[in-house]
N, CA, C and O atoms as CSV, one atom per row, in Angstrom:
chain,resi,resn,atom,element,x,y,z
A,1,MET,N,N,6.531,25.466,-33.551
A,1,MET,CA,C,6.686,25.825,-32.150
A,1,MET,C,C,5.585,25.199,-31.310
A,1,MET,O,O,5.856,24.620,-30.258
A,2,LEU,N,N,4.350,25.313,-31.768
A,2,LEU,CA,C,3.231,24.748,-31.019
A,2,LEU,C,C,3.319,23.234,-30.971
A,2,LEU,O,O,2.971,22.626,-29.959
A,3,THR,N,N,3.781,22.618,-32.054
A,3,THR,CA,C,3.920,21.163,-32.093
A,3,THR,C,C,4.958,20.688,-31.077
A,3,THR,O,O,4.765,19.664,-30.422
A,4,GLN,N,N,6.049,21.425,-30.947
A,4,GLN,CA,C,7.074,21.067,-29.973
A,4,GLN,C,C,6.543,21.197,-28.556
A,4,GLN,O,O,6.859,20.379,-27.692
A,5,PHE,N,N,5.744,22.216,-28.317
A,5,PHE,CA,C,5.156,22.400,-26.991
A,5,PHE,C,C,4.204,21.257,-26.654
A,5,PHE,O,O,4.192,20.769,-25.524
A,6,ILE,N,N,3.418,20.838,-27.617
A,6,ILE,CA,C,2.474,19.736,-27.386
A,6,ILE,C,C,3.232,18.448,-27.104
A,6,ILE,O,O,2.844,17.690,-26.215
A,7,LEU,N,N,4.306,18.184,-27.845
A,7,LEU,CA,C,5.098,16.985,-27.593
A,7,LEU,C,C,5.762,17.030,-26.227
A,7,LEU,O,O,5.851,16.010,-25.544
A,8,LEU,N,N,6.230,18.209,-25.824
A,8,LEU,CA,C,6.835,18.358,-24.506
A,8,LEU,C,C,5.799,18.129,-23.415
A,8,LEU,O,O,6.086,17.473,-22.413
A,9,ALA,N,N,4.606,18.662,-23.602
A,9,ALA,CA,C,3.549,18.479,-22.609
A,9,ALA,C,C,3.148,17.017,-22.499
A,9,ALA,O,O,2.883,16.534,-21.398
A,10,GLU,N,N,3.098,16.305,-23.615
A,10,GLU,CA,C,2.773,14.877,-23.574
A,10,GLU,C,C,3.869,14.086,-22.855
A,10,GLU,O,O,3.581,13.158,-22.099
A,11,GLY,N,N,5.105,14.457,-23.094
A,11,GLY,CA,C,6.221,13.774,-22.431
A,11,GLY,C,C,6.205,13.996,-20.928
A,11,GLY,O,O,6.405,13.063,-20.150
A,12,LEU,N,N,5.967,15.237,-20.524
A,12,LEU,CA,C,5.898,15.523,-19.092
A,12,LEU,C,C,4.679,14.873,-18.463
A,12,LEU,O,O,4.720,14.460,-17.304
A,13,GLY,N,N,3.594,14.780,-19.219
A,13,GLY,CA,C,2.398,14.110,-18.708
A,13,GLY,C,C,2.636,12.629,-18.469
A,13,GLY,O,O,2.022,12.035,-17.582
A,14,ALA,N,N,3.518,12.032,-19.248
A,14,ALA,CA,C,3.845,10.622,-19.051
A,14,ALA,C,C,4.747,10.424,-17.831
A,14,ALA,O,O,4.716,9.364,-17.207
A,15,LEU,N,N,5.542,11.429,-17.490
A,15,LEU,CA,C,6.424,11.320,-16.329
A,15,LEU,C,C,5.733,11.652,-15.014
A,15,LEU,O,O,6.209,11.243,-13.954
A,16,ALA,N,N,4.648,12.366,-15.055
A,16,ALA,CA,C,3.987,12.818,-13.832
A,16,ALA,C,C,3.571,11.673,-12.906
A,16,ALA,O,O,3.805,11.773,-11.702
A,17,PRO,N,N,2.963,10.588,-13.407
A,17,PRO,CA,C,2.610,9.498,-12.487
A,17,PRO,C,C,3.826,8.854,-11.826
A,17,PRO,O,O,3.753,8.433,-10.671
A,18,ALA,N,N,4.930,8.777,-12.541
A,18,ALA,CA,C,6.138,8.204,-11.951
A,18,ALA,C,C,6.661,9.093,-10.827
A,18,ALA,O,O,7.066,8.596,-9.776
A,19,PHE,N,N,6.653,10.395,-11.045
A,19,PHE,CA,C,7.067,11.309,-9.983
A,19,PHE,C,C,6.107,11.251,-8.801
A,19,PHE,O,O,6.536,11.334,-7.650
A,20,GLY,N,N,4.820,11.109,-9.075
A,20,GLY,CA,C,3.836,10.989,-7.998
A,20,GLY,C,C,4.053,9.740,-7.168
A,20,GLY,O,O,3.966,9.784,-5.941
A,21,ALA,N,N,4.336,8.620,-7.833
A,21,ALA,CA,C,4.589,7.373,-7.102
A,21,ALA,C,C,5.868,7.477,-6.271
A,21,ALA,O,O,5.916,7.010,-5.133
A,22,ALA,N,N,6.898,8.090,-6.846
A,22,ALA,CA,C,8.155,8.246,-6.107
A,22,ALA,C,C,7.975,9.167,-4.909
A,22,ALA,O,O,8.492,8.887,-3.827
A,23,LEU,N,N,7.254,10.251,-5.091
A,23,LEU,CA,C,7.010,11.176,-3.987
A,23,LEU,C,C,6.190,10.514,-2.886
A,23,LEU,O,O,6.436,10.744,-1.702
A,24,THR,N,N,5.223,9.700,-3.269
A,24,THR,CA,C,4.413,8.979,-2.290
A,24,THR,C,C,5.273,8.023,-1.479
A,24,THR,O,O,5.139,7.947,-0.258
A,25,ALA,N,N,6.150,7.296,-2.149
A,25,ALA,CA,C,7.023,6.353,-1.443
A,25,ALA,C,C,7.963,7.078,-0.485
A,25,ALA,O,O,8.191,6.618,0.633
A,26,LEU,N,N,8.506,8.210,-0.925
A,26,LEU,CA,C,9.397,8.973,-0.052
A,26,LEU,C,C,8.656,9.538,1.160
A,26,LEU,O,O,9.178,9.515,2.274
A,27,ALA,N,N,7.457,10.040,0.946
A,27,ALA,CA,C,6.684,10.599,2.054
A,27,ALA,C,C,6.300,9.514,3.050
A,27,ALA,O,O,6.339,9.745,4.259
A,28,ALA,N,N,5.932,8.345,2.564
A,28,ALA,CA,C,5.589,7.240,3.458
A,28,ALA,C,C,6.812,6.800,4.265
A,28,ALA,O,O,6.707,6.541,5.464
A,29,ALA,N,N,7.961,6.717,3.613
A,29,ALA,CA,C,9.183,6.333,4.319
A,29,ALA,C,C,9.544,7.359,5.388
A,29,ALA,O,O,9.947,6.994,6.492
A,30,PHE,N,N,9.400,8.636,5.061
A,30,PHE,CA,C,9.675,9.682,6.044
A,30,PHE,C,C,8.712,9.589,7.227
A,30,PHE,O,O,9.127,9.701,8.381
A,31,GLY,N,N,7.427,9.383,6.939
A,31,GLY,CA,C,6.433,9.307,8.010
A,31,GLY,C,C,6.650,8.121,8.925
A,31,GLY,O,O,6.550,8.252,10.144
A,32,ILE,N,N,6.945,6.965,8.354
A,32,ILE,CA,C,7.168,5.771,9.173
A,32,ILE,C,C,8.464,5.903,9.964
A,32,ILE,O,O,8.539,5.456,11.109
A,33,GLY,N,N,9.467,6.502,9.375
A,33,GLY,CA,C,10.712,6.744,10.113
A,33,GLY,C,C,10.508,7.694,11.268
A,33,GLY,O,O,11.077,7.517,12.345
A,34,ARG,N,N,9.688,8.709,11.037
A,34,ARG,CA,C,9.388,9.670,12.114
A,34,ARG,C,C,8.617,8.990,13.249
A,34,ARG,O,O,8.888,9.239,14.423
A,35,ILE,N,N,7.666,8.141,12.897
A,35,ILE,CA,C,6.913,7.411,13.915
A,35,ILE,C,C,7.855,6.520,14.722
A,35,ILE,O,O,7.770,6.475,15.949
A,36,GLY,N,N,8.747,5.815,14.037
A,36,GLY,CA,C,9.680,4.933,14.734
A,36,GLY,C,C,10.604,5.682,15.671
A,36,GLY,O,O,10.851,5.234,16.791
A,37,SER,N,N,11.117,6.815,15.227
A,37,SER,CA,C,12.045,7.562,16.086
A,37,SER,C,C,11.350,8.145,17.312
A,37,SER,O,O,11.904,8.128,18.411
A,38,THR,N,N,10.147,8.657,17.125
A,38,THR,CA,C,9.441,9.205,18.289
A,38,THR,C,C,8.978,8.101,19.232
A,38,THR,O,O,8.903,8.309,20.443
A,39,ALA,N,N,8.667,6.928,18.683
A,39,ALA,CA,C,8.281,5.808,19.552
A,39,ALA,C,C,9.460,5.349,20.397
A,39,ALA,O,O,9.296,5.048,21.579
A,40,VAL,N,N,10.639,5.295,19.806
A,40,VAL,CA,C,11.825,4.902,20.569
A,40,VAL,C,C,12.111,5.919,21.666
A,40,VAL,O,O,12.456,5.543,22.786
A,41,GLU,N,N,11.970,7.198,21.354
A,41,GLU,CA,C,12.175,8.231,22.371
A,41,GLU,C,C,11.152,8.110,23.494
A,41,GLU,O,O,11.491,8.256,24.668
A,42,ALA,N,N,9.899,7.843,23.131
A,42,ALA,CA,C,8.859,7.716,24.144
A,42,ALA,C,C,9.087,6.497,25.030
A,42,ALA,O,O,8.863,6.558,26.239
A,43,ILE,N,N,9.529,5.395,24.439
A,43,ILE,CA,C,9.810,4.194,25.235
A,43,ILE,C,C,11.004,4.430,26.148
A,43,ILE,O,O,11.042,3.921,27.268
A,44,ALA,N,N,11.986,5.207,25.671
A,44,ALA,CA,C,13.144,5.510,26.519
A,44,ALA,C,C,12.743,6.367,27.711
A,44,ALA,O,O,13.329,6.245,28.787
A,45,ARG,N,N,11.756,7.230,27.531
A,45,ARG,CA,C,11.310,8.091,28.631
A,45,ARG,C,C,10.395,7.360,29.606
A,45,ARG,O,O,10.452,7.581,30.816
A,46,GLN,N,N,9.543,6.477,29.059
A,46,GLN,CA,C,8.602,5.743,29.909
A,46,GLN,C,C,8.625,4.259,29.529
A,46,GLN,O,O,7.775,3.806,28.763
A,47,PRO,N,N,9.575,3.512,30.050
A,47,PRO,CA,C,9.685,2.091,29.676
A,47,PRO,C,C,8.452,1.266,30.062
A,47,PRO,O,O,8.168,0.247,29.432
A,48,GLU,N,N,7.733,1.695,31.076
A,48,GLU,CA,C,6.557,0.926,31.511
A,48,GLU,C,C,5.407,1.005,30.502
A,48,GLU,O,O,4.502,0.172,30.538
A,49,ALA,N,N,5.430,1.988,29.612
A,49,ALA,CA,C,4.381,2.139,28.608
A,49,ALA,C,C,4.813,1.603,27.241
A,49,ALA,O,O,4.222,1.953,26.219
A,50,ALA,N,N,5.835,0.761,27.225
A,50,ALA,CA,C,6.395,0.291,25.962
A,50,ALA,C,C,5.376,-0.496,25.134
A,50,ALA,O,O,5.332,-0.352,23.912
A,51,GLY,N,N,4.572,-1.313,25.776
A,51,GLY,CA,C,3.593,-2.115,25.049
A,51,GLY,C,C,2.561,-1.266,24.322
A,51,GLY,O,O,2.263,-1.508,23.153
A,52,ASP,N,N,2.017,-0.273,25.015
A,52,ASP,CA,C,1.024,0.608,24.396
A,52,ASP,C,C,1.639,1.446,23.279
A,52,ASP,O,O,1.023,1.638,22.230
A,53,ILE,N,N,2.837,1.937,23.503
A,53,ILE,CA,C,3.507,2.765,22.487
A,53,ILE,C,C,3.799,1.930,21.247
A,53,ILE,O,O,3.601,2.384,20.120
A,54,ARG,N,N,4.273,0.699,21.465
A,54,ARG,CA,C,4.585,-0.172,20.329
A,54,ARG,C,C,3.329,-0.494,19.526
A,54,ARG,O,O,3.360,-0.498,18.296
A,55,THR,N,N,2.229,-0.761,20.218
A,55,THR,CA,C,0.973,-1.053,19.525
A,55,THR,C,C,0.515,0.131,18.690
A,55,THR,O,O,0.134,-0.033,17.531
A,56,ASN,N,N,0.552,1.315,19.271
A,56,ASN,CA,C,0.153,2.518,18.529
A,56,ASN,C,C,1.086,2.788,17.353
A,56,ASN,O,O,0.647,3.255,16.303
A,57,MET,N,N,2.367,2.495,17.528
A,57,MET,CA,C,3.327,2.704,16.454
A,57,MET,C,C,3.029,1.765,15.283
A,57,MET,O,O,3.055,2.192,14.129
A,58,ILE,N,N,2.753,0.516,15.564
A,58,ILE,CA,C,2.480,-0.452,14.501
A,58,ILE,C,C,1.189,-0.102,13.768
A,58,ILE,O,O,1.132,-0.207,12.543
A,59,ILE,N,N,0.164,0.308,14.489
A,59,ILE,CA,C,-1.103,0.690,13.857
A,59,ILE,C,C,-0.910,1.920,12.971
A,59,ILE,O,O,-1.412,1.960,11.848
A,60,SER,N,N,-0.194,2.908,13.465
A,60,SER,CA,C,0.048,4.120,12.673
A,60,SER,C,C,0.869,3.819,11.426
A,60,SER,O,O,0.567,4.329,10.347
A,61,ALA,N,N,1.894,3.003,11.563
A,61,ALA,CA,C,2.717,2.646,10.404
A,61,ALA,C,C,1.902,1.871,9.373
A,61,ALA,O,O,2.077,2.067,8.170
A,62,ALA,N,N,1.014,0.993,9.833
A,62,ALA,CA,C,0.178,0.230,8.904
A,62,ALA,C,C,-0.790,1.144,8.162
A,62,ALA,O,O,-1.030,0.951,6.971
A,63,LEU,N,N,-1.343,2.129,8.847
A,63,LEU,CA,C,-2.249,3.063,8.174
A,63,LEU,C,C,-1.515,3.895,7.132
A,63,LEU,O,O,-2.033,4.114,6.036
A,64,ILE,N,N,-0.326,4.358,7.459
A,64,ILE,CA,C,0.465,5.124,6.489
A,64,ILE,C,C,0.817,4.250,5.293
A,64,ILE,O,O,0.749,4.699,4.149
A,65,GLU,N,N,1.191,3.012,5.556
A,65,GLU,CA,C,1.541,2.102,4.477
A,65,GLU,C,C,0.355,1.834,3.559
A,65,GLU,O,O,0.507,1.767,2.339
A,66,GLY,N,N,-0.819,1.683,4.149
A,66,GLY,CA,C,-2.020,1.458,3.341
A,66,GLY,C,C,-2.373,2.639,2.466
A,66,GLY,O,O,-2.699,2.466,1.292
A,67,VAL,N,N,-2.314,3.830,3.018
A,67,VAL,CA,C,-2.623,5.031,2.241
A,67,VAL,C,C,-1.604,5.226,1.121
A,67,VAL,O,O,-1.965,5.593,0.003
A,68,SER,N,N,-0.338,4.979,1.423
A,68,SER,CA,C,0.678,5.147,0.377
A,68,SER,C,C,0.532,4.094,-0.714
A,68,SER,O,O,0.805,4.376,-1.880
A,69,LEU,N,N,0.107,2.889,-0.354
A,69,LEU,CA,C,-0.123,1.871,-1.373
A,69,LEU,C,C,-1.243,2.284,-2.318
A,69,LEU,O,O,-1.120,2.129,-3.533
A,70,PHE,N,N,-2.334,2.810,-1.767
A,70,PHE,CA,C,-3.424,3.292,-2.609
A,70,PHE,C,C,-2.946,4.438,-3.512
A,70,PHE,O,O,-3.309,4.487,-4.687
A,71,ALA,N,N,-2.149,5.343,-2.982
A,71,ALA,CA,C,-1.655,6.469,-3.784
A,71,ALA,C,C,-0.763,5.988,-4.927
A,71,ALA,O,O,-0.867,6.489,-6.046
A,72,VAL,N,N,0.102,5.033,-4.656
A,72,VAL,CA,C,0.970,4.500,-5.705
A,72,VAL,C,C,0.147,3.795,-6.775
A,72,VAL,O,O,0.431,3.931,-7.964
A,73,VAL,N,N,-0.871,3.043,-6.363
A,73,VAL,CA,C,-1.731,2.360,-7.335
A,73,VAL,C,C,-2.459,3.367,-8.212
A,73,VAL,O,O,-2.564,3.171,-9.423
A,74,VAL,N,N,-2.962,4.440,-7.615
A,74,VAL,CA,C,-3.649,5.474,-8.404
A,74,VAL,C,C,-2.673,6.119,-9.378
A,74,VAL,O,O,-3.029,6.355,-10.533
A,75,CYS,N,N,-1.462,6.405,-8.946
A,75,CYS,CA,C,-0.464,6.992,-9.848
A,75,CYS,C,C,-0.140,6.048,-10.994
A,75,CYS,O,O,-0.023,6.484,-12.139
A,76,LEU,N,N,0.005,4.768,-10.703
A,76,LEU,CA,C,0.339,3.815,-11.748
A,76,LEU,C,C,-0.842,3.572,-12.685
A,76,LEU,O,O,-0.640,3.254,-13.857
A,77,MET,N,N,-2.062,3.717,-12.192
A,77,MET,CA,C,-3.238,3.556,-13.067
A,77,MET,C,C,-3.353,4.697,-14.073
A,77,MET,O,O,-3.921,4.515,-15.150
A,78,THR,N,N,-2.826,5.857,-13.741
A,78,THR,CA,C,-2.922,6.992,-14.642
A,78,THR,C,C,-1.888,6.935,-15.764
A,78,THR,O,O,-1.948,7.740,-16.694
A,79,ILE,N,N,-0.951,6.008,-15.694
A,79,ILE,CA,C,0.054,5.891,-16.755
A,79,ILE,C,C,-0.583,5.453,-18.064
A,79,ILE,O,O,-0.287,6.006,-19.124
A,80,GLY,N,N,-1.454,4.464,-17.988
A,80,GLY,CA,C,-2.040,3.893,-19.202
A,80,GLY,C,C,-3.031,4.796,-19.808
A,80,GLY,O,O,-3.618,4.466,-20.838
């Protein structure tokens, strides 16, 4: 019984980094999609501020992308 539990724990431990990487990718996609949708709404309300809104949107999306890349790399490093 204990041996089966240890094997199950090792198997789940091997899957954890993959789930972490997948969750990170999904969260980043959700965040960037949310930024894009709110930016489009803001530009529709104030077309004269489109340049500033677009710049802030690109900077925010790049920061989210960078953080998610680091998270995925950390998850993949824990596999080995």
